[in-house]
N, C-alpha and C positions, 0 to 999 in steps of 0.2 A: 198170314192175308188168305190162304184156302187155291186151289179150284177156279175158273172162269166161270163154274158153277155154283161155285158157295163150299167145293166136299172142305173138308182137312186135312189137310197134309200131313203126314210125321214123318221123318225121317230117323228109323231103325239103322244104328248101328254098333258094330262091338270093338272100341277105341283102347290102347296101348297107354299106358300112362305118359306117351312121348309122344301121341298123336297119330302112331300106326295103325294101316289097317292093312295090312301089304306088303309083305316082299315077295318079287317076282311072282305075281298072280298069284300067288294062295295066303292062306289065314294064316297067317305069324303063331298059330298055337293052336290048340282043337280042348274045343271045351264042348262037349254033346250035350250040355244041361244048357248053353247059349244057341248052341241049330235051336233044340226045344224050345223054346222059350221066342230063335226068333220064325218057327212054327208058330207056333200057338200069334202071335204077336197081326204077323202077317194075313194066318189063311184066311179067307170070307172079302177078302180086299183086291185094289186092282196093285202090282206093285208096279216099279218104273229101274228099271235095272239097266243097268251099263253093258255097251254090248260084248266086255270083257268079263264085265263081272257074270254078264248072266253064260255070259262059251265057255267059266269057269266052275260057274255050275254044270253045265254038260245040257242041262235040258230043260222046261219049263218045270216051275215047282207047286207041285200036285194041291186043287181044292183053290187055289189064285189063277186072274188074271194077270198072266207079262204083258207089260209095253218095255219095248228095247230099243230107246235111244242109243243111238251112232251118224253119226254125218255119213256114213258110206250109203247113199242112197240105192247102192248094186243091192244091198246084207236084206237077205233070206231065211227065220228055220222056223219050221216046224211049232205048230201052238203056239205062236207070243208075237204080238200087234209090237208093229216096228215106229216109230216118231225118231227126227228129225232134229230134235229141238225139245229141251227139256221144257216149257210152254208151249208144240207143239201133243209135245203127250200128258196133259194137263189138260189139254181142250179133247185129245183123244182118251183118257179113263174118265171126263167127260158120259162123255156119247156111250162111249160101252154102260157106261152103269143105269145110263137113266132107259129109263120104263122097261128095265128088269127089278120083276118084283125083289126078287129073292136077292137081290145086290142092296136093295133101299136103304139100308145102315155100312154101305161100303163107302171105306175110306183110298187114301190113296196112299201108299208106303210107297217110300222111298228106299230102295235098301241097298243103294252101290251103284259103284263105284266114286271115288275122289271125284273127280268130272260132274257126274252128277249128282248129289247130296251137295258142292258146291255150284252150283244154279239150282240146286232147288232150298236152297238156305233162305235166300229174301221170301218164298213162297212159303217155309214152314211154318203149320198153328203148332206144332208138335217132334223133339225128339227124347226117340227116350232109344235111351247108352249105356248098355253091359259096358261099365271101366275096366276095362283088364289093366291087374297091377302088377303092370310089363314096362320093361322098355329096349321091345326088340327091335334090331336093326332092321328097314323098311324101305320098300320106296312111294310108298301110297300112306297120301293118311289125309283123315278127317280136316275136316275145312276148320280152322276157330269160327269163338262164336264170341261174342262179347256177355260176360257172367250177366250186365246189368240188363242187357233187353229178355232176360228170361229167362226163369221163377222155377227153381226146384221142390217140385211138385208131393215125390216120394223117389221113396229111396229105400231097397231090400236088396240086402247081402245075399248070395251063395253061392257054395261054392269053386272056388279062382274065379268069381269075379263079380260085381255090383251093378244091378240093372237100377239107369237114374230115369225118371221121366222131367223133364222140360217141356214147361208151355211158352210162348211169347208171352214177353208181359203187355199187358194194356196196353196200345195206344203207342207201339213202339214201333219201325217198321225196320229195314235190313237185319243185319247177322250178327 
């Protein structure tokens, strides 16, 4: 569906077999190669994160413009832009990219957490999911999506996980 200005929206996540993406505000596995993949995928783009996810990281990630989504109208943090809904974050991303030649090819990357992924799913054009072959306990899950509305376009095995690229099937809205 893209942003209001037509920029591509890509969701980037590491997801366990049972859908878990987090436990007690932490990632329940340690895969340095996946962190490197996340960096390579999101660098040079606008990265949209929920407040809890941003606070878990502890700082804005270098090489990206970070937009933090929070319902708290008083929340602020150095080095990030703030939006109070996913649609507001997408509009802000368009504004931040507009007129900046160095960002001409920038996309909007959705980096979590669960509520932001859920809100972004109807807007997403692509998903880049690192499938982690484990089923840890966790309290945060990636949203379910219909495999009939998405098509797998690439699969790349890595040590301890597999990266899968999904594109929304033509003419299919929703999740």
